[in-house]
C-alpha positions, 0 to 999 in steps of 0.5 A: 209889622207883618202887614207893613212887610207884605205891603212893601213886598207887594209894592216892590213886585208891582213896581218891578214886574212890568219892567221885568216882563217887558225886558223878558219879552224883548229878550225872548223875541231877540233870542227866538229871532237869533235861533231861527234866523241864525240857523238859516244864516249858518246853513247859508253862510260859511262859519267865518262869515257868521257872527252872534247877533246876525240872526237877530239883525236878519230878523229885523230886516225880514220884518221891515221888508214884510212891512214894506211889501204890505204897502203893495196892493198885490201883496195885500190882496195875496195876503187877504186870500191867504187869510181867507183860507185860514178863516176856513180852518176849524181851530185855526180860524178862532185863534188866528182871528182873535190874534189878528183883531188884537194886533189890528187894534194897535196897528198904525193903519187901524180904521175906526179905533182912533176915536175915544168916546164916553157912552151914556147908558142908564145914567152911567158913563163908560169909556169906549172906542168907536169901531164902526161909525159908518152905517153902511158897514154895519149889519143890514138890520142895524143900518136904519138906526142912527147908531155907532158901534162902540167897543167897551173894554173891561178892566184888567183885560178880561174882555169887553163888550161891543154895543150898538149905541144911538149917536146921541148917547156918545160923546167925544172924550179928550184922551188918546187911544193909548191913554184911554186903554191904559186908564180903562185896563187898570180900572182908572188906578193909574189916572189920566197921564199928565193929570 
């Protein structure tokens, strides 16, 4: 009886937790945006002109505007120079680079992460993502080999490995990046969507 109750409770938590965390994250972003941008707007505008939610709308406009600016070559170059300064600062460079790499992985303008592959190593096959297929962009000591750089994530987001793999040991995998990430990060428990 106790085992059945525990199993049912665990199932309920597993069902509700992703939904609640997603809602909470969206709520946190909306509230934070309202607080930061709302304070700035209340400082600039008369009280009668401000209404609740205006800060969140202003935050969305700012994010959209930054996205538009990043399409301009000059802005991208200035941003890259700013990043180079951040990469020189001792603690900040580690944290910023890790966050930048994580968000670049999911960026719509990502390069190289659009190919899901299976990698054969010692008669095992692992799902990975080609991060660098162009030999000229690899470190000099790797350029002579006919290899590609593949990122193999570990389940439950506890890390991963970046491995240089001979091209002959890499095969295309018919999964989207999102499907493959979900499949790998949950250790295959979710199964392939649509299967």
